[in-house]
Structures are given as C-alpha cells and as structure tokens.
C-alpha positions as CSV (number, residue, x, y, z in Angstrom):
1,M,62.4,-94.0,-68.7
2,P,63.3,-92.0,-65.3
3,P,62.2,-88.5,-65.9
4,R,65.9,-86.9,-65.5
5,T,67.2,-89.7,-68.1
6,S,64.5,-88.6,-70.4
7,G,65.2,-85.0,-69.6
8,L,68.6,-85.2,-70.7
9,A,67.4,-87.4,-73.7
10,T,65.3,-84.3,-74.9
11,V,68.6,-82.0,-74.3
12,L,70.9,-83.5,-76.0
13,A,68.4,-84.2,-79.2
14,L,67.5,-80.7,-79.3
15,W,71.4,-79.8,-78.6
16,A,72.3,-82.0,-81.7
17,A,69.9,-80.9,-83.7
18,M,70.3,-77.1,-83.1
19,W,73.9,-77.7,-84.4
20,A,73.2,-79.5,-87.2
21,V,71.3,-76.8,-88.5
22,N,74.0,-74.3,-87.7
23,F,76.6,-76.4,-89.6
24,L,74.4,-76.3,-92.4
25,W,74.2,-73.1,-92.3
26,L,77.4,-72.2,-91.6
27,E,78.7,-74.7,-94.8
28,R,76.5,-72.0,-96.9
29,D,77.7,-68.8,-95.6
30,T,81.0,-67.4,-96.6
31,R,80.7,-63.3,-94.8
32,L,83.1,-62.2,-92.1
33,P,80.7,-61.5,-89.0
34,A,79.6,-58.5,-88.1
35,W,80.4,-55.5,-86.3
36,D,80.9,-56.8,-81.8
37,M,81.2,-60.2,-83.6
38,A,84.4,-59.5,-85.4
39,L,85.5,-57.6,-82.7
40,H,85.1,-60.5,-80.3
41,Q,86.6,-62.7,-82.3
42,S,89.9,-60.4,-83.0
43,Y,90.3,-60.2,-79.2
44,A,90.5,-64.2,-78.6
45,L,93.3,-64.1,-81.4
46,N,95.7,-62.2,-78.7
47,Y,94.6,-65.2,-76.1
48,W,96.2,-67.6,-79.1
49,P,100.0,-67.7,-79.5
50,G,100.1,-68.6,-83.1
51,A,98.3,-65.4,-83.8
52,P,100.0,-62.7,-85.6
53,S,100.2,-59.9,-83.8
54,D,98.8,-56.3,-84.5
55,G,100.9,-54.6,-82.0
56,T,102.7,-54.4,-78.8
57,P,101.6,-57.6,-76.7
58,L,98.8,-57.1,-74.4
59,P,99.1,-58.1,-70.4
60,P,96.3,-60.4,-69.9
61,A,94.2,-58.2,-68.1
62,E,93.8,-56.5,-71.6
63,R,93.7,-58.9,-73.9
64,S,89.9,-58.8,-74.2
65,G,89.7,-54.9,-74.3
66,T,87.0,-53.7,-71.6
67,Y,85.2,-57.2,-72.1
68,P,85.5,-60.2,-69.4
69,P,87.3,-62.3,-71.0
70,W,85.5,-65.8,-71.2
71,V,84.1,-66.1,-74.7
72,H,87.2,-64.9,-76.0
73,L,88.8,-67.6,-74.3
74,M,86.8,-70.2,-75.6
75,I,87.2,-69.0,-79.0
76,A,90.7,-69.0,-78.7
77,L,90.0,-72.7,-77.6
78,S,88.6,-73.3,-80.5
79,Y,91.3,-71.8,-82.9
80,F,93.3,-73.8,-81.5
81,V,91.5,-77.2,-81.7
82,F,91.1,-76.5,-85.4
83,H,92.4,-73.3,-86.7
84,P,91.8,-69.3,-86.8
85,G,88.6,-68.6,-88.7
86,P,85.3,-66.7,-88.7
87,H,83.1,-70.2,-88.3
88,I,85.8,-72.0,-86.4
89,A,85.1,-69.2,-83.5
90,V,81.3,-70.0,-83.6
91,L,82.1,-73.5,-82.1
92,A,82.9,-71.7,-79.0
93,N,78.5,-71.9,-78.5
94,I,78.8,-75.7,-78.5
95,P,79.3,-76.2,-74.9
96,A,77.0,-73.1,-74.4
97,T,74.2,-74.8,-75.8
98,L,74.1,-78.0,-74.2
99,L,74.4,-75.6,-70.5
100,L,71.6,-73.6,-71.3
101,L,69.3,-76.4,-72.2
102,W,70.3,-78.9,-69.5
103,C,69.9,-76.0,-66.8
104,V,66.7,-75.1,-68.3
105,Y,65.4,-78.2,-67.9
106,L,66.6,-78.5,-64.8
107,L,65.1,-75.5,-63.8
108,G,61.9,-76.3,-65.2
109,E,62.0,-79.8,-63.8
110,D,62.3,-78.0,-59.9
111,L,59.8,-75.6,-60.6
112,A,57.1,-77.5,-62.3
113,G,58.2,-80.6,-63.3
114,A,60.1,-83.2,-65.3
115,S,57.5,-82.3,-68.2
116,A,57.8,-78.9,-68.1
117,G,61.0,-79.1,-68.2
118,R,61.5,-80.8,-71.2
119,W,58.9,-78.3,-72.8
120,A,60.6,-75.4,-71.5
121,C,63.6,-77.0,-73.3
122,V,62.1,-77.5,-76.8
123,L,60.3,-74.2,-76.4
124,T,63.9,-72.4,-76.1
125,A,65.4,-74.3,-78.9
126,L,62.5,-73.4,-81.2
127,I,63.1,-69.3,-80.1
128,P,64.0,-67.4,-83.4
129,F,66.9,-65.1,-81.7
130,M,67.8,-67.8,-79.8
131,I,68.9,-69.9,-82.7
132,W,70.5,-66.5,-84.4
133,M,72.2,-66.0,-81.7
134,S,73.7,-69.2,-81.2
135,R,75.4,-68.5,-84.6
136,E,77.0,-65.3,-83.4
137,T,80.3,-64.3,-81.5
138,I,78.6,-62.3,-78.5
139,L,79.0,-62.2,-75.0
140,D,75.2,-62.8,-74.4
141,Y,74.7,-66.4,-75.1
142,W,76.9,-67.4,-73.2
143,L,75.7,-65.3,-70.8
144,A,72.3,-66.5,-71.3
145,A,73.9,-70.1,-70.4
146,W,75.8,-68.7,-67.5
147,T,72.7,-66.9,-65.9
148,A,70.5,-70.4,-66.4
149,A,73.4,-72.3,-64.5
150,G,73.3,-69.5,-61.9
151,L,69.6,-69.8,-61.0
152,V,69.6,-73.7,-60.4
153,A,72.4,-73.4,-58.6
154,L,70.8,-70.6,-56.2
155,R,67.8,-73.1,-55.9
156,R,70.3,-75.7,-55.1
157,T,71.8,-73.9,-52.3
158,D,68.3,-74.9,-50.4
159,R,68.3,-70.8,-49.3
160,F,72.0,-70.9,-48.5
161,Q,71.9,-74.0,-46.1
162,S,73.9,-76.6,-48.0
163,H,78.0,-75.2,-48.1
164,G,79.4,-77.2,-51.0
165,Q,76.0,-75.8,-53.1
166,S,76.6,-72.7,-51.8
167,L,80.6,-72.7,-53.1
168,W,79.0,-74.2,-56.5
169,F,76.9,-71.1,-56.7
170,G,79.8,-68.5,-56.1
171,V,81.9,-70.7,-59.0
172,I,79.1,-69.8,-61.2
173,C,78.9,-66.4,-60.7
174,A,82.2,-65.8,-60.8
175,L,82.0,-67.7,-64.3
176,G,79.2,-65.6,-65.0
177,L,80.8,-62.2,-64.4
178,L,83.9,-63.2,-66.2
179,T,81.8,-63.6,-69.0
180,K,79.7,-60.4,-68.8
181,W,79.1,-57.9,-65.9
182,F,75.4,-58.0,-66.6
183,F,75.4,-61.3,-64.8
184,A,75.0,-59.4,-61.9
185,A,72.1,-57.4,-62.5
186,L,70.6,-61.0,-63.4
187,L,71.5,-63.2,-60.5
188,V,71.0,-60.2,-57.6
189,F,67.6,-60.2,-57.3
190,P,66.8,-63.9,-57.4
191,V,69.6,-63.5,-54.5
192,L,68.1,-60.9,-52.5
193,A,64.7,-62.5,-52.9
194,V,65.9,-65.7,-51.7
195,C,68.0,-63.8,-49.0
196,I,64.6,-61.8,-47.9
197,R,61.5,-65.0,-47.7
198,S,64.2,-67.1,-46.1
199,R,65.3,-64.3,-43.2
200,I,68.9,-65.5,-44.0
201,W,69.9,-62.9,-41.4
202,R,68.3,-65.2,-38.6
203,S,70.9,-67.3,-39.3
204,E,74.9,-67.1,-39.3
205,T,75.7,-70.4,-40.9
206,R,73.9,-69.4,-44.1
207,L,75.2,-66.1,-43.8
208,I,78.6,-67.5,-43.8
209,H,77.5,-69.7,-46.6
210,L,76.7,-66.7,-48.7
211,A,79.7,-65.2,-47.7
212,D,81.7,-68.3,-49.1
213,A,79.9,-67.9,-52.3
214,A,80.4,-64.2,-52.4
215,M,84.0,-64.4,-51.7
216,I,84.1,-67.1,-54.5
217,A,82.7,-64.9,-57.0
218,G,84.7,-62.2,-55.9
219,L,88.3,-63.3,-55.8
220,G,87.4,-65.7,-59.3
221,A,85.9,-62.6,-60.9
222,G,88.1,-59.7,-59.2
223,V,91.0,-60.9,-61.1
224,W,89.9,-59.4,-64.2
225,Y,87.7,-56.6,-63.3
226,L,89.9,-55.1,-60.2
227,P,92.9,-54.3,-62.8
228,N,90.4,-52.8,-65.0
229,L,88.2,-50.7,-62.7
230,P,89.5,-47.6,-64.8
231,R,89.2,-48.5,-67.7
232,L,85.2,-49.8,-66.9
233,G,84.1,-46.7,-65.9
234,R,84.8,-44.6,-68.9
235,Y,83.4,-47.6,-71.0
236,F,80.0,-47.4,-68.6
237,L,79.9,-43.5,-69.7
238,E,80.5,-43.7,-73.2
239,N,78.0,-46.5,-73.6
240,A,75.4,-44.4,-72.1
241,A,76.3,-41.8,-74.2
242,I,76.2,-43.9,-77.6
243,G,72.4,-45.1,-76.3
244,A,71.1,-41.5,-76.6
245,R,73.3,-41.4,-79.8
246,E,71.3,-43.9,-81.0
247,G,68.4,-42.8,-80.6
248,E,67.0,-44.7,-77.4
249,P,64.4,-43.7,-75.7
250,P,64.7,-42.1,-72.1
251,V,65.3,-44.2,-69.4
252,F,62.5,-42.8,-67.6
253,S,59.5,-43.2,-70.1
254,F,56.9,-44.7,-71.5
255,Q,58.5,-46.3,-74.2
256,S,61.6,-47.4,-71.7
257,L,59.0,-49.4,-70.0
258,I,58.0,-50.8,-72.8
259,Y,60.9,-51.4,-75.2
260,Y,61.7,-55.0,-74.1
261,L,58.1,-56.0,-73.8
262,R,57.9,-55.1,-77.8
263,L,61.6,-56.8,-78.7
264,L,60.3,-59.6,-76.8
265,E,57.2,-60.3,-79.1
266,G,58.3,-58.5,-82.8
267,Y,62.2,-60.0,-82.4
268,Q,63.0,-62.9,-79.6
269,L,59.8,-64.8,-79.8
270,F,57.1,-63.6,-82.6
271,G,53.6,-63.7,-82.7
272,L,52.9,-67.0,-81.9
273,L,55.2,-68.0,-79.2
274,F,54.6,-64.4,-77.5
275,L,51.0,-65.5,-77.3
276,V,51.7,-68.9,-75.4
277,L,53.6,-66.7,-73.6
278,G,50.9,-64.3,-72.4
279,I,48.7,-67.1,-71.7
280,S,50.8,-68.9,-70.2
281,V,51.5,-66.4,-67.4
282,I,48.5,-66.1,-66.9
283,V,47.1,-69.4,-66.5
284,A,50.5,-70.9,-64.5
285,W,49.6,-67.7,-61.9
286,K,45.7,-68.7,-61.7
287,R,46.4,-72.4,-61.8
288,R,49.7,-72.5,-59.2
289,L,51.4,-74.5,-61.7
290,V,54.9,-73.4,-61.2
291,R,56.2,-73.8,-57.4
292,D,57.7,-70.5,-55.7
293,G,56.5,-68.4,-58.6
294,W,58.3,-65.6,-56.7
295,F,61.9,-66.8,-57.4
296,L,61.2,-66.6,-61.3
297,A,59.2,-63.8,-60.9
298,A,62.3,-62.2,-59.0
299,A,64.8,-63.6,-61.7
300,V,62.8,-62.1,-64.5
301,I,61.3,-58.8,-63.5
302,G,64.7,-58.2,-61.5
303,G,66.7,-58.9,-64.6
304,W,64.2,-56.4,-67.0
305,V,63.9,-54.0,-64.5
306,A,67.8,-54.0,-64.3
307,M,68.1,-53.9,-68.3
308,T,65.6,-51.1,-68.7
309,L,67.3,-48.7,-66.7
310,L,70.5,-49.2,-69.1
311,R,70.4,-45.9,-71.9
312,T,71.6,-48.2,-74.1
313,K,69.3,-51.1,-75.8
314,D,69.3,-54.3,-77.9
315,P,67.7,-57.5,-77.7
316,R,70.6,-59.5,-77.1
317,F,70.8,-57.9,-73.7
318,T,67.8,-60.0,-72.5
319,L,69.0,-63.0,-74.1
320,P,69.2,-64.5,-70.9
321,L,65.7,-64.1,-70.0
322,L,64.4,-66.2,-72.6
323,G,65.0,-69.9,-70.9
324,P,63.6,-68.9,-67.7
325,L,60.4,-67.2,-69.6
326,M,60.1,-70.8,-71.0
327,V,59.8,-72.6,-68.1
328,I,56.4,-70.8,-67.5
329,A,55.3,-71.5,-71.1
330,G,57.0,-75.2,-70.5
331,A,54.5,-75.8,-68.1
332,W,51.4,-74.7,-69.3
333,V,52.2,-76.8,-72.1
334,A,52.4,-79.9,-70.2
335,A,49.9,-79.3,-68.2
336,W,47.4,-79.7,-71.7
337,T,44.8,-82.4,-70.9
338,Q,46.7,-85.5,-71.9
339,T,44.0,-86.7,-74.8
340,A,44.4,-87.2,-78.1
341,G,43.2,-84.2,-79.2
342,M,45.8,-82.2,-76.7
343,R,48.9,-84.1,-78.2
344,I,47.6,-83.2,-82.1
345,L,47.8,-79.6,-80.5
346,Q,50.8,-79.6,-79.1
347,A,52.5,-81.4,-82.1
348,G,50.9,-78.9,-84.5
349,L,52.5,-76.4,-81.9
350,I,55.4,-77.9,-82.7
351,V,55.2,-78.3,-86.2
352,V,54.6,-74.1,-86.7
353,L,57.6,-73.3,-84.3
354,V,59.8,-75.6,-86.5
355,F,58.8,-74.0,-89.3
356,Q,59.0,-70.5,-88.5
357,A,62.6,-71.5,-87.2
358,Y,63.0,-72.2,-90.9
359,A,62.0,-69.3,-92.5
360,A,64.1,-67.2,-89.7
361,N,66.8,-69.0,-90.4
362,F,66.7,-70.1,-94.4
363,G,64.2,-67.9,-95.5
364,V,61.0,-69.4,-97.3
365,R,60.1,-68.3,-101.0
366,G,56.7,-66.4,-101.8
367,L,56.2,-65.3,-97.6
368,P,56.4,-62.1,-96.9
369,E,60.1,-60.9,-95.3
370,A,58.0,-59.7,-92.2
371,I,54.3,-59.1,-91.2
372,V,54.6,-55.9,-89.1
373,L,51.3,-55.9,-86.3
374,A,52.0,-52.3,-85.6
375,R,54.8,-49.9,-86.2
376,G,57.1,-49.6,-83.3
377,Y,59.4,-47.2,-81.8
378,Q,61.6,-45.0,-84.3
379,G,65.2,-44.6,-83.1
380,S,68.4,-45.0,-85.1
381,L,66.3,-48.2,-86.4
382,R,62.7,-49.3,-85.8
383,W,61.4,-51.5,-83.7
384,D,57.5,-52.5,-84.9
385,W,55.1,-55.4,-83.0
386,N,56.0,-58.0,-86.1
387,L,54.2,-61.3,-86.1
388,Y,57.2,-62.7,-87.8
389,L,60.6,-62.0,-89.4
390,Q,62.6,-64.0,-91.5
391,N,65.5,-61.9,-91.0
392,Y,67.0,-59.4,-88.5
393,F,67.4,-55.9,-90.3
394,H,69.2,-58.3,-93.2
395,I,72.0,-59.1,-91.0
396,L,71.1,-62.4,-89.4
397,G,69.0,-64.3,-91.1
398,P,69.6,-67.0,-94.4
399,P,73.1,-67.5,-95.5
400,R,74.5,-66.0,-98.3
401,R,77.5,-66.5,-100.4
402,E,78.7,-63.4,-100.4
403,D,82.2,-61.5,-101.0
404,W,83.0,-58.2,-99.4
405,K,86.8,-58.4,-100.6
406,Q,88.1,-57.6,-97.2
407,E,91.2,-60.0,-98.1
408,E,91.2,-58.7,-101.5
409,I,91.6,-55.1,-100.4
410,L,93.8,-55.9,-97.7
411,R,96.2,-57.8,-99.6
412,R,96.6,-54.7,-102.5
413,L,97.0,-52.0,-99.7
414,A,99.8,-54.3,-98.3
415,T,101.7,-54.4,-101.7
416,D,100.9,-50.5,-102.8
417,A,102.0,-49.5,-99.6
418,R,105.5,-51.8,-99.7
419,D,105.8,-50.4,-103.4
420,R,105.2,-46.4,-101.9
421,K,107.2,-47.1,-98.7
422,V,104.4,-46.1,-96.6
423,E,102.8,-47.2,-93.6
424,P,99.5,-49.6,-94.5
425,S,97.3,-47.3,-92.6
426,L,93.3,-47.3,-93.5
427,A,91.0,-45.4,-92.7
428,L,87.1,-46.4,-93.4
429,I,84.0,-43.7,-94.2
430,P,81.7,-46.8,-94.4
431,D,80.7,-48.9,-91.6
432,L,78.4,-51.7,-93.0
433,P,77.3,-54.9,-91.1
434,R,79.5,-56.8,-93.1
435,F,81.9,-54.0,-94.2
436,N,83.1,-52.4,-91.5
437,A,86.7,-51.5,-89.5
438,E,86.2,-54.3,-86.8
439,N,85.8,-56.9,-89.7
440,F,88.8,-55.6,-91.5
441,R,90.7,-56.0,-88.4
442,L,90.2,-59.2,-88.1
443,M,90.8,-60.2,-91.9
444,A,94.2,-58.3,-91.4
445,R,94.7,-60.9,-88.5
446,L,93.8,-64.3,-89.7
447,R,96.1,-63.5,-92.8
448,G,99.2,-61.7,-91.2
449,I,98.4,-58.4,-92.8
450,P,100.3,-56.0,-90.8
451,A,97.6,-52.9,-91.3
452,R,96.2,-50.2,-88.7
453,I,92.3,-49.9,-89.5
454,A,89.6,-47.4,-88.6
455,H,86.0,-46.1,-88.9
456,L,86.0,-42.2,-89.8
457,Q,83.5,-40.8,-87.6
458,A,84.8,-37.3,-87.7
459,G,82.6,-34.1,-89.5
460,P,84.5,-33.1,-92.2
461,D,86.9,-30.1,-91.6
462,G,89.6,-30.0,-94.7
463,M,91.7,-32.9,-94.5
464,V,91.8,-33.3,-90.5
465,P,89.9,-36.1,-90.6
466,F,92.6,-38.0,-92.4
467,A,95.2,-36.9,-90.3
468,G,97.4,-40.2,-89.7
469,Y,96.2,-42.5,-92.1
470,D,98.2,-43.4,-95.9
471,Y,94.5,-44.9,-97.3
472,V,91.0,-44.1,-97.1
473,I,87.9,-46.7,-98.5
474,M,85.0,-45.1,-99.6
475,A,81.6,-46.7,-100.5
476,E,78.5,-46.2,-102.8
477,G,74.9,-45.9,-101.3
478,D,73.9,-47.3,-98.4
479,Q,76.9,-46.2,-95.7
480,G,75.6,-47.8,-92.2
481,M,74.2,-46.8,-89.3
482,S,72.8,-43.5,-89.1
483,W,74.3,-42.6,-85.7
484,S,77.7,-43.7,-87.0
485,T,77.8,-42.4,-90.3
486,V,76.7,-39.0,-89.5
487,Y,79.1,-37.9,-91.7
488,S,80.3,-40.4,-94.3
489,R,78.2,-38.7,-97.4
490,A,80.4,-35.6,-96.9
491,L,83.9,-37.3,-96.3
492,N,83.0,-39.2,-99.6
493,Q,82.3,-35.5,-101.1
494,Y,85.2,-34.2,-100.1
495,V,87.7,-37.5,-101.1
496,V,85.8,-37.1,-105.2
497,D,86.6,-33.1,-104.8
498,H,90.3,-33.8,-104.0
499,P,91.3,-36.3,-106.5
500,D,95.0,-34.5,-106.5
501,V,95.0,-35.5,-102.9
502,F,93.0,-38.7,-103.0
503,R,94.3,-41.0,-105.4
504,L,92.6,-43.9,-106.9
505,V,94.2,-47.3,-106.6
506,E,91.3,-49.8,-107.1
507,L,87.9,-50.1,-107.4
508,Y,85.9,-52.9,-105.9
509,L,82.3,-54.6,-106.8
510,L,80.4,-55.6,-103.4
511,P,77.3,-57.8,-102.8
512,G,74.0,-55.8,-104.3
513,G,75.6,-54.0,-106.7
514,S,77.6,-51.7,-105.0
515,S,81.0,-50.6,-105.0
516,A,83.8,-49.8,-102.5
517,R,87.4,-47.1,-104.0
518,L,90.4,-47.9,-102.0
519,Y,92.4,-44.7,-102.5
520,F,95.9,-43.4,-101.7
521,I,96.5,-40.2,-99.7
522,A,99.3,-37.9,-101.5
523,R,100.9,-37.0,-97.6
524,G,102.7,-33.9,-98.7
525,V,99.8,-32.5,-100.4
526,R,97.7,-33.9,-97.3
527,E,100.2,-32.3,-94.8
528,A,100.9,-28.7,-97.0
529,D,97.0,-28.4,-97.0
530,A,96.4,-29.4,-93.0
531,P,96.3,-26.7,-90.2
532,P,100.3,-26.8,-88.5
533,D,98.8,-28.2,-85.4
534,R,96.8,-30.8,-87.1
535,R,99.1,-32.3,-89.8
536,A,100.0,-36.1,-89.6
537,M,102.0,-37.5,-87.2
538,P,105.4,-39.1,-89.3
C-alpha cells in the first residue's frame, strides 16, 4: 500500500474509533454542558433560523458575542441537519477531528516520514485531554485542527515560492482567525521563522506571495474582527483581570514559566506519554529524526511563549500544540529498531495508552481516581503533577445519567411568573459546572421558555444584588468555583434570613444529595427595602 494511502487509512480508522467512543459516551450521559460549552451552544442558536429568540435579533457580527463565529456556525449547521440539542452540538467537532488527524499525519510525513506521520496520528488520538475536548463545544478543538492545517499549508508554500499554495495558506489563516484570535499567536512564529531563514526580503516575488496570503487572511477574518474591535479591546482587558481573580501566577514568574509544562504532564498527556515525549525530544535532536526541526520548534516554542504571556491560563489554550508535539514522539517511536522485541514494545505502548484513555473516559473501578506525583501550583484550583487522572476536576470524565432539573425549574418559573403576572427573570447564586446561568440560558432557549437569567456575583448589600430579578435560586453545599462565588454563602444567608421577601416556590433535589430552592422575590417588599436610587426598574 502506498505511504499516503496507508496514512489516509490510519487517519480514517482513528477518526472512526474516536467517534465510536464518543457516541457511546454521549449515549450514556444526560447532563447539560458546563459553562463556556453551554455559552457557545447558545450563541450557535443565534445563527439557526428556527431557534427561539431570547430578545431583539442581533446583527450578524454580534451573534457570537465577543468570540469569532466559525465554531458557532458549525454547531448551527449540526442543529440544522438534525435538531438543536446539547449532544447534537458536539457533532460539530466530527470534521475537526478528521482535519486534525489528517494534517498531523501530513506534517509528520513531511518532517519525519510516513511511518512517523502514522505514529503521530495514533499518539494524538490517544491523548486523554484531546479525547475529552473532542466532546466539548469549545473553540480550541477546532483551533487545534486549523493550526495543524496552517502549519501544513505553510510548509507547502515552499517559503512562499508557490503562489497557489500561498493563497491556500491565506484561506486557512482566515478560517483559523475566525475560529479564535489565538490562531495568530500560534502561527506568527513559524511564519517569521520561514521568512527569516529564507531571507524573504531578498525576493520580490515571495514578498508578493506573502502579501497576498496576508491580504486574504485579513479580508476574510476582517469581516468579523473590524466591527468587533471596540468590544474585543474591553474583552481582553476583562479577561486579564479574570486571570488575576482566579489566582493564576503573574506572567513574569517561575510558576508562570513552568505552568504549561505542568499542565502538559499532569492534565493533557499524563505520565507515560509525557515520558515518551521527553525522551523523543532528546533522541530526535541528537539523531536528527525530524527534518527542518527549526520549523517545528518555532511552532511549538512560539505558541508556548505566547500562551505563557497571557495572565489567564487553561490547559485547553495549548491544545493546538499537542498534535505538532506528537510529530516528535511519532518520529522516535517509528525509528525503533524493527525487531520482534521492538514491535512488541510498540504494541505494549498502544495497549497501555488505550487503557489509560478508557480509564479517563469511562473510569475503572478499583483504581484510584488520580495518582499525584507532586503537588503543584495553587490558584483557584490546584494544578498537580499527575501520573494519570480518571476525571478532570469531576467536570470531564466518565458519563453520568444525572438530571440537574434545569428544565423542570424553568417550566415552574414560567408558570409561576405567568400566574403572578411578573417577568420570568431569574438570578442564580451558585455557579456549579452543571448548574449555572449559562446552561440555564441554553435550556431556556432550547425549550422556548422566555426568561432573563444571570449569575449573581455582587457582595451582600441589602436587596441591591437582587435588583431587577423576580426569582432567585440558591443551592446548598458547594457553590462552584471560588473566584466566581465569593459572596454566594452570604447571599444564601440573606435569602434565608428574609422569608417575608424571598418566598419559597419549590425545592429540588440535585445529584449528589444536595438541593436547590427556587424563591419568588416579593417585589413590593423588595423595593421598599432598597435605597431610592437603587430600586429595581419595573
């Protein structure tokens, strides 16, 4: 079988296997998506003509909020082909998986040979974090696919000597930028490396090809970016402040420097695959297993530096670097001496990685949920060095058949509001992964229940935090992420202490033994209690 055909067969087999696993997982899970995932699914409804509206129709450039629209358009396409739903939205990632694996293969084939490309695909498909993210409606999974495609297209420009390939590179850059702005930070360093090493300034033709690619990328992405520039400026400033609130380390600090190295080992690859990668880097450098290693180094190190310089940090931000990193690991594994012993070792590696992936996605009873090698940095979360994990902070991991009562609460809210002739406006005090304002909004949109919903984060100041809402939900026990629920317990106490204002509508039992209470806020009492300049608008 020709190498390219063999590579395509490997990619298709891995793609089919990944989504067979995902379909099995989705069939066993009944929960609504967590925070950002629910937000992106709600934005996708803005692009679907049949979706119930939650207010005044937005102009096209604003329908995805402060995020570029590509992923939301793909989710909307899934809604259109099937029907709107949380698990249907995940199908938008199916073509991203195929694009990612194929481009990882092409990159590996180009830099280290067809066998290395196939092994890079296998290792990429078995990354626990990559499998987790393939089921989540986040921007970074599609971003990983476009980043791999961008690196392949950049290589094929032949240092911008090919005009046709340069134009294709511009198209891919436009699509990458329309997926997430991080795409620019991930591609700028390899582009600079190509330009500097080839001394592109000495060739007018190549400069023109580069300019054409930049023009296509700018015009394609500018359709969305130009109208949103003022909002993006504010968003980036607010996002940096969020990083500080979450307790992430200052940018120019040792903990910031090693932050993504720790996340790579402890939350993305886990111990064994991280060890394979570490040895691969050394061996590949010494034995020159990767052609044009400077190109791969520019892509990985450049993207790594760019993400490190952001105050807000998350494992998904470096997801696009995992495929290129596996090219290095694939080059080493492919270079193992082809003896019976080495083939057994390769097969053993796959067996262990498959078992590890199974544990991370479905759980294995009898094994610890995590084996911590060393305690790590403590912000709002503690980021450890782990041998392996069976879940990601109990947000990602095995499927669960749980009902968090969003639909039941919203229907009760709508009925009660209609009976009382008040606005169905709901304030949530908790901010739990599966019980938060974003997935309440998503459920309200999906079921056509008109409701204004928000999460309260203001400190207790009498009735002021509740101004403008007719209903409030409080939950017992855990309130959610510490940085977004600083005042939740105080707000809960205020609700309990004022039964004349907060009148219980219904009590709901939640998974895990906790409960939530839906209260009506007696408007007349509330407004009399509030200062004149802070009273709720009618």
